N, C-alpha and C positions, 0 to 999 in steps of 0.2 A: 505494500500500500505507501505508495507519496501523494502526497498535495505540501502546496504552498506554504506549510508555517509561517514565512514570516508576513505575506499576503493574509494570512486570516487574521493575524495577531492586530494589523494596521484596520483592518475591517471593524477585530471587535472595537476596538480603542476608537474611531470612529462612531458605532452605533454607540457608546457608552459618553461620548461630548456631547449628541445630542437624541437624549431618550424623549420619549410622549409616551403621554398619560393614555391608558384605557380608550378607545374610541375614537386616539387624535392619532395614527401611526401613520399619517401619510409620509412622512420622508422614511419614515425605519420603511415601509414599504417598496419605496422609490431603488435606495439603497440594493434591498434584497433582490426586486426584478432585477435590478444594473447589471447586480452577480448573475443571476440565474439566465436571464435572455439568451449570453452567447453560450451559455451547454448545450443549448437547442437539446431541453427538454422534449420529452412528443407532446406534452401538456403543459402550458403556463395558466393557470385560472388566477385572476386579481379578484378583488374587492371580495372577495368572501367572507361570508359572516361579520361585515365590515372593511376593514384594511387586511382582510387575512389575503394569503397566497397558497397555492400548493402548486406544485412542479411535479409531473406524473413521467417519470420512466418505466417504459413497455418492455415489456420479454420480448423473444421472438416469438414462443407461442401462450394460448392460453395457459390461463392458471390464477392463481390466487394474490388475493388485494393484498400488501401490506403499507400500513399507514403507521406512518410517527410522526409525531410532530413536535414540536417548541413552541415559545409564549415570544413577545412582542414586544409590550409594555413595560413602564416603567412605575417608579411609585411617587409620590409627593411627598419627598422626601429632599433639604438641604443636604448635597455632598460635603464632608469636611474633608477627606482627603487633596491632600495638597500638589498631584502627580502631574504632568503635565495635560496627559487624557482626560481631565474631571471635568465634573459636566460642565457645560457652557449656558444648560436653562435654570434660573434660578426656581428655586424649590421642587427639582425633576430632577430623579438620577436614579439607575439603572442598579437599585438598591436589592434586589433580587437574585440577577444573575441571569434574566433573560437573553444579555445582550450575545453572552457567555453562550444561550443554549441555542442562538438564532445561528452564533460562526460553526457550530459543533454543526447542525444541519448544511451547512453552506459549504463545509468541506467534505461533509458524506456526498452532498450532489456533486461538487466537484469530482469525486469518485467513481460515481454512477453515469456519469458522463462519456465514460470511455472504458466501462464495466461490462462483462458480458453476464445479461440477462435474460439465462436459458427460455425462463417461464415467468408469468405471472407478472404485475407492474406493480411498481412501490411508488407510493402517496410522500412526499415530503409538505406537510403541513407547517405555515406559518400561521399564529393563531395570534390574532388582536385580543384584548383584554380580560384576561387572565385573571387578573389582579383584582377584579370587581366581579368575578364569579360568572358573567354573564358573556364571554366568549366565545368557548368550546358549545352553549346551548345556540346561540347565533348562528355559526359553524353548522353544526347537523340540523339546521332547519332551512337556512338558504338551500333554495330548490338547487344552484348547482354543485352541489354535495350530496346529490341523488345520484350521479354519474359513479360517484368515487368507493360506493357502497362495501367500504374492508373486510375481509376475512377474520385481521390478524390487527392491532394497534398497541402504538409502544410508544413513551414519552419518559424522558430523565430529566433528576433535577439537580441540582451541584446541592454536597450535602456539608458545610462546613462544621469541624468535631471529628470528621472521621479521615484516617490518612487518605490523602491526595491520592483518589485513579481508583482505591477502591469502587466497587459496587454493592450497593448496600440494597437489601431484598428484604422483604417481610413476608411472613405464612402467607397471609390474604389478605384484611386489611392496612392497607398501607398508610392514610392518613387521614385523619377526622372528617365528618361530615359539621359544616358551618355555619350557619344562618345569622342573618341580622335581623333583630325587633324592633321595631317604632311603634311606640305608645305614646299616643297624645289623648289627655285628658284634660275634660272642657267642665269649669266648675262656672260659677259668677265671683265677679271684684267686688267690694267691697273697702268699704274706708277703714285703714289699720285700727284706728280705734273704736270700730264697731263689726268686728270680721261676722260676729253671728249675723250680720243681713247680707251674708256673701255665703258662697259654696268653697272653701280652702283648699287645694287637692292635696297639702300636704298630707295628711295622714296615711291617703290611700299612697302618695309615693313609698314615706318608711314602710307601711304594708308590705308592700310590693319587692320592695328591695331585700326586707327582710323573707318575704317565703323566697323569692328567686336564693338567697345565700343559701339558704334549706336546701334546695333542689341537688338529687344525683345521688341520692342511696345507691346502694346495691340491691336491697330491696326493690326498690322500684325497677330499676334497671338492668337491663344484660351486663352493661359493660359501662364503663367512664360514660358518666354523664352531667352536666355542668353549666350553667348559667353564669356571665360576667356582665356587668354593670360599667358601660364606659360612658354612658355621658345621662347627666339631669339636668334639668332647669327648671326652677318652679318660679313662674312670676315674672316680671320686670323688679329692677332694683329699685323699689319705690317706695321709703319707710312710713310714706301715708296709705299706701294702699295692700291691701288684702289679699292675696292673688287666689286666682279664676284659675288659670289653666298652669300645664306641668306638661311635662316631656321628658321619657325618659329612654334610654336606645341601649339594648343589649345586645352581646353574643351569646347564641345557644353551640352548644357542642358537644359532638356525639361520637364514639370510635365505630357504633352501629345505624344503621339506618333505620331499621325499625324502633329502637334508643332514640332518634330524632323527632320520627313521628312522634312520641311519645311524648317526648322532651315538648315539642310546640302545644299539643292539645294541652297540657301540663299549663303551660305558661300562660296560652288564651285565657284559661278556665279562670285562672288565678288572678290577673289583671280583670277580667269581669268582673270576679264576686268583689272585690275589691271597691274598684267603682260604682258598682250596683251598692254597695254599703254608705259609699259617702253621698251618692246620688251624684253621680259625675257622667258624663255622656263620655267613649271611650273610641279612638278607632288606633287598632292593629292593623300594621303593613310590613310584612317580612319580605329581608332585600338583602341581595348578595348571596343567594343559597352556591352553597356549596356540596355537595353529596360523600359521603364517603368511599372513598378510591379504593374498591377492591380486585384486587388482583387475581387474575383465572390461571389457576395450577398450572395448567399446561406449559402458558408464557412464560410464567415465573421461570420454568425449565428450562424453555428457550432463553431466557435473558441468563441464568445461571452459565448455560453449556456457551452461550457469549462472551462470559467474563473470563469462561477457561478458556477459550480458544484464543483470546485477546492476553492472554496471559498476567491477567489482573486477577488481586487475591476478591475473593467475597467476605460480606458481612452480614448477619441476620440479627435483623432487631428482633429486641423482647416482646415489646407493643407499640400498636401503630401512635406515628409522629402525630400528636395532635393539632398542626396547624391542616389547612385545607386546601386541595390543589383543582383546577376545574374540570383537569383532563378527567375526573370521576363519571365526567357525562358520556363520554365516549364507553367506558368501562360499564356502564348499567348497559349498551347497547349491544359490545359488540366483546369477542373474549381481547383481552390484553394485560398489559403489562407497566404500571410506572414503577422505576426504581430508580436509586440516587447514584449519584457519582462522587465520590469524596474528595472536597478545595480543601481540604487541610485542616488540622487537628487547634491549630493555633489560630485557625481564619476567622475575622470576625463573622458576625453572625449575619445571616440573609435580614434585611431591615431595619440594620446597625446602618447609622449616617455615615461609617468609615469601612464599611463593607467593598468588595471589590471583585469579582470573578479572576480567582487563578488560571492566567493562559496557559500554565501546563498542563492543563489537563482538558484541554481540546484535544489533543491525538487522541488521551484513551476515549472518549466520548464517540468518536467519532469511529474508533476498532470496536466498539461496545456494537454500537449500529450497525457494522457492518458484518459483523459474526451471526448478528441475529438474520440478516438477510442470507448471507451464504446458508445459514440451515431452512431455512424456510423457503428458499427460490432457487436455490443454489447460484447466487449472485457470486461473482470472480471479480475482486477489484482490480 
């Protein structure tokens, strides 16, 4: 396997300098297309699920379709690194390593452009809006995706805290389900000297927070399930006014999709009961839903063999990761596997302002994907 590592690193640094938030990946898509078009894939599909791109490489004979996916979007975080390729966009940066994920896929595209593909198809998907938990579903719902129906799906995520280049695997659930819950409570303002003439949501807010903090017993749920309060607002800052409205935002998280359904139903019931008790009107909205990422055992075995074929160490996690990844939407529909690639034991964690994707693991990411394609389609780079 040979590819232009210097060129890939320059591309990664270019993507890092010009990050774009979910649903805004216009320049990112242009850079990707500019790289892919000269490789002359059999199909180059644009504007997939928003600003997504799919490059399709077709084999000599009909066969299975294998989809490999990377993510494109950045985060609303101000970078604190001072290296020369730091983000040029204020309060936006690639703090989850999606710049590295894209470049791994671009390096793989370079290999496929001159590879022998005996049968089947390879779909390289550059997916937008992962951080919002919306991109995967938008791709799946896009009519242009209908012609790409895959037989197997795979994706990787870099993982600080593990040796560089190691391949991280889970038994079945790789990472948790999560969803945001927006709660709006409406009562009635009054003068702060006459609170009894209004309906202040403060007591309901307190009751909801306490109830959420108690949620998650093992008697209730099959596995880990809990609720985190992320924002609370009560009225406006006006010492002469007793508040008449409130807002609570929380993240619900569970390792099992069935537990998530139960967690949502219980949280809704708690909110409604607290609102009714205080004679409040309530509105609840669920946002940024990520199912749990459940790997198929056959695909997990494929990745394990691919890591061995690439000469890489594998490590098994004892419990799912508590964070979420919207590749889980693909795993609900197709057999597949989400796996990790170690980014370094001392590497700053993702979503931290000083995180940066390590260029040294680009070849390992490409190699694992290439070995997956060798197993499933007989691809010879």
